C-alpha positions as CSV (number, residue, x, y, z in Angstrom):
1,M,40.4,-151.7,-95.3
2,S,38.3,-149.2,-97.4
3,S,36.2,-146.6,-95.6
4,V,32.5,-147.2,-95.7
5,G,30.0,-144.4,-96.4
6,L,28.3,-142.7,-93.5
7,A,24.8,-143.8,-94.6
8,A,25.9,-147.4,-94.2
9,A,28.5,-147.1,-91.4
10,E,26.4,-145.0,-89.0
11,P,23.9,-147.3,-87.2
12,P,20.4,-146.0,-86.6
13,L,19.7,-144.4,-83.3
14,A,17.9,-147.6,-82.2
15,V,21.2,-149.5,-82.5
16,A,23.0,-146.5,-80.9
17,A,21.1,-147.0,-77.7
18,A,22.0,-150.6,-77.5
19,A,25.2,-152.0,-76.1
20,A,28.2,-151.2,-78.4
21,P,31.3,-153.2,-79.1
22,D,34.7,-152.2,-78.0
23,K,35.0,-148.4,-77.4
24,P,37.0,-146.6,-80.0
25,K,40.1,-144.7,-79.1
26,Y,39.5,-141.0,-79.0
27,D,41.7,-138.0,-79.4
28,P,41.9,-136.2,-76.0
29,R,40.0,-133.3,-77.6
30,T,37.2,-135.6,-78.7
31,R,37.2,-137.3,-75.3
32,A,36.6,-133.9,-73.6
33,L,33.4,-133.5,-75.6
34,I,32.2,-136.9,-74.4
35,D,33.3,-136.9,-70.8
36,G,34.1,-133.3,-69.8
37,P,31.8,-131.2,-67.5
38,I,29.0,-130.0,-69.8
39,A,28.5,-126.4,-68.7
40,A,32.2,-125.6,-68.2
41,T,33.0,-127.1,-71.6
42,L,30.2,-125.2,-73.4
43,V,31.3,-121.9,-71.9
44,R,35.0,-122.5,-72.6
45,L,34.3,-123.3,-76.3
46,A,31.7,-120.5,-76.6
47,A,34.1,-117.7,-75.7
48,P,36.2,-117.9,-79.0
49,N,33.1,-118.1,-81.1
50,M,31.7,-114.9,-79.5
51,L,34.9,-113.1,-80.3
52,V,34.6,-114.3,-83.9
53,M,31.1,-112.9,-84.2
54,L,32.1,-109.6,-82.6
55,A,35.1,-109.3,-84.9
56,Q,33.1,-109.9,-88.0
57,T,30.4,-107.5,-86.9
58,S,33.0,-104.8,-86.4
59,V,34.2,-105.4,-90.0
60,G,30.8,-104.6,-91.4
61,L,30.4,-101.5,-89.3
62,V,33.9,-100.2,-90.2
63,E,33.4,-100.8,-93.9
64,T,30.0,-99.1,-93.8
65,Y,31.6,-96.1,-92.1
66,F,34.3,-95.6,-94.7
67,V,32.0,-96.3,-97.7
68,G,29.7,-93.6,-96.3
69,K,32.5,-91.1,-96.8
70,L,32.1,-91.7,-100.6
71,G,28.5,-90.4,-100.5
72,T,24.9,-91.4,-100.2
73,D,24.8,-93.3,-103.5
74,A,27.8,-95.5,-102.5
75,L,26.3,-96.2,-99.1
76,A,22.9,-97.0,-100.7
77,G,24.5,-99.3,-103.2
78,V,26.3,-101.3,-100.5
79,A,23.0,-101.4,-98.6
80,L,21.3,-103.1,-101.6
81,V,24.0,-105.8,-101.7
82,F,24.1,-106.3,-97.9
83,P,21.0,-108.6,-97.6
84,L,22.4,-111.0,-100.3
85,L,25.8,-111.0,-98.7
86,M,24.3,-111.7,-95.3
87,L,22.2,-114.5,-96.8
88,M,25.4,-116.1,-98.2
89,Q,27.2,-115.7,-94.9
90,M,24.3,-117.2,-92.9
91,M,24.0,-120.1,-95.4
92,S,27.8,-120.9,-95.5
93,A,28.6,-120.3,-91.9
94,G,25.5,-121.3,-90.0
95,A,23.4,-123.5,-92.2
96,M,25.7,-125.6,-94.4
97,G,28.5,-125.0,-91.9
98,G,26.4,-126.6,-89.2
99,G,25.8,-129.6,-91.5
100,I,29.6,-129.9,-91.9
101,S,30.3,-129.6,-88.2
102,S,27.5,-132.1,-87.3
103,A,28.7,-134.7,-89.8
104,I,32.3,-134.5,-88.6
105,A,31.4,-134.5,-84.9
106,R,29.2,-137.6,-85.3
107,A,31.9,-139.4,-87.3
108,L,34.5,-138.6,-84.6
109,G,32.1,-139.6,-81.9
110,G,31.6,-143.0,-83.6
111,G,35.3,-143.5,-83.9
112,R,35.2,-143.2,-87.7
113,R,38.4,-141.1,-88.1
114,A,38.8,-142.0,-91.8
115,D,35.2,-140.8,-92.6
116,A,35.9,-137.6,-90.7
117,N,39.0,-137.0,-92.8
118,A,37.1,-137.7,-96.0
119,L,34.3,-135.3,-94.9
120,A,36.7,-132.4,-94.8
121,L,37.4,-132.9,-98.6
122,H,33.6,-133.3,-99.2
123,A,33.1,-130.0,-97.4
124,V,35.5,-128.3,-99.7
125,A,33.7,-129.7,-102.7
126,I,30.4,-128.4,-101.4
127,A,31.9,-125.0,-100.8
128,L,33.1,-124.8,-104.3
129,G,29.7,-125.8,-105.7
130,F,27.7,-123.3,-103.7
131,G,30.2,-120.6,-104.1
132,L,30.1,-120.9,-107.9
133,A,26.3,-120.9,-107.8
134,F,26.2,-117.6,-105.9
135,T,28.7,-116.2,-108.4
136,V,26.7,-117.2,-111.5
137,G,23.4,-116.1,-109.9
138,L,24.4,-112.7,-108.7
139,L,26.6,-111.7,-111.6
140,G,23.9,-112.8,-114.0
141,G,20.9,-111.5,-112.2
142,G,22.3,-108.8,-110.0
143,R,21.0,-105.8,-112.1
144,W,17.4,-107.2,-112.1
145,L,17.5,-108.0,-108.4
146,Y,18.9,-104.7,-107.2
147,S,16.5,-102.8,-109.5
148,A,13.6,-104.8,-108.0
149,M,14.9,-103.8,-104.5
150,G,14.6,-100.1,-105.4
151,G,18.0,-99.4,-106.8
152,S,18.4,-96.9,-109.6
153,G,20.8,-94.4,-111.1
154,A,24.1,-94.0,-109.2
155,S,23.1,-96.2,-106.3
156,L,22.4,-99.1,-108.7
157,D,25.7,-98.6,-110.4
158,A,27.5,-98.7,-107.0
159,A,25.6,-101.8,-106.1
160,L,26.6,-103.5,-109.3
161,I,30.3,-102.6,-108.8
162,Y,30.4,-103.8,-105.2
163,S,28.3,-106.9,-106.0
164,G,30.4,-107.8,-109.0
165,V,33.6,-107.8,-107.0
166,I,32.3,-109.5,-103.8
167,F,30.3,-112.3,-105.6
168,S,33.1,-113.0,-108.1
169,G,34.9,-114.3,-105.0
170,A,32.0,-116.0,-103.4
171,V,33.9,-119.3,-103.5
172,L,36.4,-117.7,-101.0
173,V,33.6,-116.9,-98.5
174,W,32.2,-120.4,-98.8
175,L,35.6,-122.0,-98.5
176,F,36.6,-120.0,-95.4
177,N,33.3,-120.7,-93.6
178,S,33.3,-124.4,-94.5
179,L,36.9,-125.0,-93.4
180,S,36.2,-123.1,-90.1
181,N,33.3,-125.5,-89.5
182,V,35.4,-128.5,-90.3
183,I,37.6,-127.5,-87.4
184,R,34.7,-126.5,-85.2
185,G,33.3,-130.0,-85.7
186,T,36.3,-131.4,-83.9
187,G,35.5,-129.2,-80.9
188,N,38.3,-126.7,-81.7
189,M,36.8,-123.2,-81.6
190,A,40.1,-121.4,-81.0
191,V,41.8,-121.8,-84.4
192,P,38.9,-120.3,-86.5
193,A,38.7,-117.6,-83.9
194,W,42.3,-116.6,-84.1
195,V,42.4,-116.7,-87.8
196,T,39.3,-114.5,-87.9
197,I,40.7,-112.0,-85.4
198,V,44.1,-111.7,-87.0
199,G,42.4,-111.2,-90.4
200,V,40.2,-108.5,-89.0
201,V,43.2,-106.6,-87.5
202,V,44.6,-106.5,-91.0
203,L,41.3,-105.9,-92.8
204,I,40.3,-102.8,-90.8
205,P,43.2,-100.6,-92.0
206,L,43.3,-102.3,-95.4
207,S,39.7,-101.4,-96.3
208,P,40.1,-97.6,-96.2
209,C,43.4,-97.8,-97.9
210,L,41.8,-99.5,-100.9
211,I,38.7,-97.4,-100.9
212,F,40.6,-94.0,-100.8
213,G,43.9,-95.1,-102.4
214,L,46.2,-94.4,-99.4
215,G,49.9,-94.8,-99.9
216,P,50.9,-97.0,-102.9
217,L,47.5,-98.6,-103.1
218,P,45.1,-97.6,-105.9
219,R,41.9,-95.7,-105.2
220,L,39.2,-98.3,-105.9
221,G,36.2,-96.5,-104.5
222,V,33.3,-98.6,-103.4
223,A,35.0,-101.7,-105.0
224,G,37.9,-101.2,-102.5
225,G,35.9,-102.5,-99.6
226,A,34.9,-105.6,-101.5
227,V,38.5,-106.3,-102.6
228,A,39.7,-106.0,-99.0
229,V,37.0,-108.5,-97.8
230,L,38.1,-111.0,-100.5
231,I,41.7,-110.6,-99.5
232,Y,40.7,-111.4,-95.9
233,Y,38.8,-114.5,-96.9
234,A,41.6,-115.7,-99.3
235,A,44.3,-115.3,-96.6
236,G,42.1,-116.9,-94.0
237,S,41.3,-119.9,-96.2
238,I,45.0,-120.5,-96.8
239,A,45.7,-120.4,-93.0
240,L,42.9,-122.9,-92.3
241,V,44.0,-125.3,-95.0
242,A,47.5,-125.1,-93.6
243,Y,46.2,-126.0,-90.2
244,L,44.1,-128.9,-91.5
245,R,47.1,-130.3,-93.3
246,S,49.3,-130.1,-90.3
247,G,49.7,-132.7,-87.6
248,N,47.9,-130.5,-85.0
249,S,44.4,-131.0,-86.3
250,V,42.2,-133.9,-85.2
251,V,40.9,-134.1,-88.8
252,R,43.4,-134.0,-91.7
253,L,42.5,-132.5,-95.1
254,A,43.9,-134.6,-97.9
255,F,43.5,-134.0,-101.6
256,A,44.8,-137.3,-102.8
257,G,43.8,-140.9,-102.1
258,I,40.2,-139.9,-101.1
259,R,37.3,-140.8,-103.4
260,L,34.2,-138.5,-103.3
261,R,31.2,-140.5,-102.2
262,W,27.5,-139.7,-102.2
263,P,26.9,-141.0,-98.6
264,L,29.3,-138.5,-97.2
265,F,27.8,-135.7,-99.3
266,Y,24.4,-136.8,-98.1
267,D,25.4,-136.7,-94.4
268,I,26.3,-133.0,-94.7
269,L,23.5,-132.0,-97.1
270,R,20.7,-133.6,-95.2
271,V,21.4,-131.2,-92.4
272,G,22.8,-128.3,-94.3
273,L,20.1,-128.0,-96.9
274,V,17.3,-128.0,-94.3
275,A,19.2,-125.4,-92.2
276,A,19.5,-123.3,-95.4
277,L,15.7,-123.4,-95.7
278,V,15.5,-122.2,-92.1
279,T,17.8,-119.3,-93.0
280,V,15.6,-118.3,-96.0
281,Q,12.5,-118.5,-93.9
282,T,14.2,-116.2,-91.3
283,N,15.1,-113.6,-93.9
284,L,11.6,-113.8,-95.4
285,T,10.1,-113.2,-91.9
286,I,12.2,-110.1,-91.4
287,A,11.3,-108.8,-94.9
288,I,7.5,-109.3,-94.3
289,A,7.7,-107.7,-90.8
290,T,9.5,-104.7,-92.3
291,G,6.7,-104.4,-95.0
292,L,4.0,-104.5,-92.4
293,V,5.6,-101.9,-90.2
294,G,6.3,-99.7,-93.3
295,V,2.6,-99.0,-93.6
296,F,2.9,-96.7,-90.6
297,G,5.6,-94.6,-92.4
298,P,9.4,-94.1,-92.4
299,A,9.6,-93.2,-88.7
300,A,8.0,-96.5,-87.8
301,I,10.4,-98.4,-90.0
302,A,13.3,-96.5,-88.4
303,G,12.0,-97.3,-84.9
304,Y,11.4,-101.0,-85.7
305,G,14.7,-101.3,-87.5
306,T,16.6,-99.7,-84.6
307,G,14.8,-101.8,-82.0
308,S,15.1,-105.1,-83.9
309,R,18.8,-104.4,-84.4
310,L,19.1,-105.5,-80.7
311,E,17.6,-108.8,-81.8
312,Y,20.3,-109.2,-84.4
313,L,23.0,-108.7,-81.7
314,L,21.6,-111.7,-79.9
315,I,22.6,-113.9,-82.8
316,P,26.4,-113.7,-82.1
317,L,25.6,-114.5,-78.4
318,V,23.6,-117.6,-79.3
319,F,26.0,-118.6,-82.2
320,G,28.8,-118.5,-79.6
321,L,27.0,-121.4,-77.8
322,G,25.7,-122.9,-81.1
323,G,29.1,-124.0,-82.4
324,P,29.9,-126.0,-79.3
325,L,26.4,-127.3,-79.1
326,V,26.7,-128.8,-82.6
327,A,30.1,-130.3,-81.8
328,M,29.2,-131.7,-78.4
329,V,25.7,-133.0,-79.3
330,G,27.0,-134.5,-82.6
331,T,30.0,-136.2,-80.9
332,N,27.8,-137.7,-78.2
333,I,25.3,-138.9,-80.7
334,G,28.1,-140.6,-82.6
335,A,29.5,-142.1,-79.4
336,K,26.1,-143.7,-78.7
337,R,25.4,-141.4,-75.7
338,P,22.0,-139.9,-76.4
339,D,21.2,-139.1,-72.8
340,R,24.3,-136.9,-72.5
341,A,23.5,-135.3,-75.9
342,L,20.2,-134.3,-74.5
343,R,21.7,-132.9,-71.3
344,V,24.1,-130.9,-73.4
345,A,21.2,-129.5,-75.5
346,W,19.1,-128.5,-72.4
347,I,22.0,-126.9,-70.5
348,G,23.1,-124.9,-73.6
349,A,19.5,-123.9,-74.2
350,A,19.1,-122.8,-70.6
351,I,22.2,-120.6,-70.8
352,A,21.1,-119.0,-74.0
353,A,17.5,-118.4,-72.8
354,G,18.7,-116.8,-69.6
355,L,21.2,-114.5,-71.3
356,C,18.7,-113.4,-74.0
357,E,15.9,-112.9,-71.5
358,L,18.1,-110.7,-69.4
359,I,18.9,-108.5,-72.4
360,G,15.2,-108.5,-73.5
361,L,13.9,-107.5,-70.1
362,C,16.5,-104.7,-69.8
363,A,15.5,-103.4,-73.2
364,A,11.8,-103.5,-72.3
365,L,12.4,-101.7,-69.1
366,F,14.9,-99.1,-70.4
367,P,14.2,-98.8,-74.2
368,Q,15.5,-95.3,-74.5
369,A,19.0,-96.4,-73.4
370,W,19.3,-98.3,-76.6
371,L,17.2,-96.3,-79.0
372,S,18.8,-92.9,-78.2
373,L,22.1,-94.3,-79.5
374,F,20.7,-94.1,-83.0
375,G,18.5,-91.0,-83.1
376,S,16.3,-88.6,-81.3
377,D,13.3,-88.3,-83.6
378,P,10.2,-88.6,-81.3
379,E,8.2,-90.8,-83.7
380,M,11.1,-93.1,-84.2
381,L,11.6,-93.4,-80.5
382,D,7.9,-94.1,-79.9
383,A,7.9,-96.9,-82.4
384,G,11.1,-98.4,-81.2
385,T,9.9,-98.2,-77.6
386,R,6.7,-100.1,-78.4
387,Y,8.7,-102.8,-80.2
388,L,11.1,-103.4,-77.3
389,R,8.4,-103.3,-74.6
390,V,6.3,-105.9,-76.5
391,V,8.9,-108.1,-78.1
392,G,11.8,-107.8,-75.7
393,P,10.3,-110.1,-73.1
394,A,10.1,-112.9,-75.8
395,Y,13.9,-112.8,-76.4
396,G,14.4,-115.5,-73.9
397,L,12.2,-117.9,-75.9
398,F,14.0,-116.8,-79.0
399,G,17.3,-117.8,-77.4
400,L,15.9,-121.1,-76.3
401,G,14.7,-121.9,-79.8
402,M,18.0,-120.9,-81.5
403,A,20.1,-123.0,-79.1
404,L,17.9,-126.0,-79.6
405,Y,18.1,-125.4,-83.4
406,F,21.9,-125.6,-83.2
407,A,21.7,-128.7,-81.0
408,S,19.3,-130.3,-83.5
409,Q,21.9,-129.7,-86.2
410,G,24.4,-131.6,-84.1
411,A,21.9,-134.5,-83.8
412,G,21.2,-134.4,-87.5
413,R,17.5,-133.8,-86.8
414,L,16.2,-130.5,-88.3
415,L,12.6,-131.3,-89.4
416,W,11.1,-129.7,-86.2
417,P,13.3,-126.6,-86.2
418,L,12.1,-126.1,-89.8
419,I,8.5,-126.5,-88.8
420,A,9.0,-124.2,-85.8
421,N,10.5,-121.5,-88.0
422,F,7.8,-121.9,-90.6
423,A,5.2,-121.4,-87.8
424,R,7.1,-118.2,-86.8
425,L,6.8,-117.0,-90.4
426,V,3.1,-117.7,-90.6
427,I,2.3,-116.1,-87.3
428,A,4.4,-113.0,-88.0
429,A,2.9,-112.6,-91.5
430,L,-0.8,-113.6,-90.9
431,G,-1.0,-112.3,-87.3
432,G,0.7,-109.0,-88.4
433,Y,-1.6,-108.6,-91.3
434,M,-4.7,-109.3,-89.2
435,A,-3.5,-106.8,-86.6
436,L,-2.9,-104.2,-89.3
437,R,-6.3,-104.8,-91.0
438,F,-8.6,-105.1,-88.0
439,T,-6.9,-102.7,-85.5
440,G,-4.6,-100.5,-87.5
441,N,-2.4,-100.4,-84.4
442,L,1.4,-100.7,-84.6
443,T,1.6,-102.2,-81.1
444,Q,-0.7,-105.1,-82.1
445,V,1.6,-105.8,-85.1
446,F,4.5,-106.1,-82.6
447,V,2.3,-108.4,-80.5
448,A,2.1,-110.8,-83.5
449,L,5.9,-110.6,-83.9
450,A,6.4,-111.4,-80.2
451,A,4.0,-114.4,-80.5
452,A,5.9,-115.6,-83.5
453,L,9.3,-115.5,-81.6
454,A,7.7,-117.3,-78.6
455,T,6.2,-120.0,-80.9
456,F,9.6,-120.7,-82.5
457,G,11.2,-121.3,-79.1
458,L,8.3,-123.3,-77.6
459,V,7.8,-125.6,-80.6
460,N,11.5,-126.4,-80.7
461,A,11.5,-127.1,-76.9
462,A,8.4,-129.3,-77.1
463,A,9.8,-131.3,-80.0
464,V,13.1,-132.0,-78.3
465,Y,11.4,-132.8,-75.0
466,A,9.1,-135.3,-76.9
467,G,12.1,-137.2,-78.2
468,V,12.0,-136.4,-81.9
469,W,15.7,-136.9,-82.1
470,F,15.1,-140.6,-81.4
471,T,12.0,-141.3,-83.3
472,R,13.6,-144.1,-85.3
473,E,14.5,-145.8,-82.0
474,R,10.9,-145.8,-80.9
475,V,9.7,-147.1,-84.2
476,T,12.2,-149.9,-84.2
477,R,11.1,-151.0,-80.8
């Protein structure tokens, strides 16, 4: 019997709440997501994800350290490329990757194993398309973009060299992250984690060898770091493909006998594209906030950047829970268990909010303990202290909102997270501008940023509590 597209095969949530026919037979790993203890399962699945994020963070820090040995121009060139590279990472791993995990989890939860297998191939096709788009866009428009960002002379040359290498292999980055999320959608967080960690162990010594030409390897300069990163993603993608084609994976990746179908693309893209908009909004919010703080001078920028770096470190923590939340919520939605899906979301959100709030309160009470790691300039320390004391207590609501964002990915309902993040953007930009114009006080700008974070978390929480995941169920009734 031929497989039916997801748009037709997946019943609306109204039907999902009704009595279902015979229960499908689940793989034991899928059954654990449906029947296992929620908190224990979330924590067990989150641990490998956190290791992945810490490993990937260490790669960036190590590469930056060695590139810095080449001089200020090389370091500045890589810094110009970094925001675009991070945007691609966030879109491929968190945004579109979440759409992939969500679609596969819902298919498995609904007992539609054939659709889940087909979705793996559709994820590969999406990765190839978006990867090529990044390659064409950055190779063609890189010089204009990096010049607009302030690059010139030797730093612009270094940026173009690094960007030319890294984005020529953008497909490898997209493929690695897409395949990882195919596996995460089955509830398996360990395999992507191990592939990442083993790759990092190899990458850390490989990067300086290619940058400086150690041993038989050529001296590639700033391009060496980019080449090492692409080798890492290529080898990792091969390992993930091998796993997905083995008999050990819940979902099997097949290249023959599967027809590409729009309903399956749609089931990934309807979540992934909205999540990508959220990612763009987030980066725009950070850029606007940096511009507002920049009015107060370089020391204020340094203090804000140093303080807000702690906020960036919350993302690996929340992402560690986010992957399991996508898989567990999606699987339970597919299995017609909306009540359990909501319990998973709220338990995960409570864990994330508690951990982030603890970090935020510690930062607010002892800001110097963090800031002094990066410098001792009195003006920088003053600006960073103001930021952490005002914004730190809002970290809990940020964690709450991020966890519910991931849970909403699993449910395939991202309209309200998009609205919540847009509200954050508006409050940060408009509130920060008004604080700047009418008070001229840096602390009041930070108050606007704290209000923006709090709004993001509260709007997400209110929407999920109001039942927006199941709007169609209410309309049908």
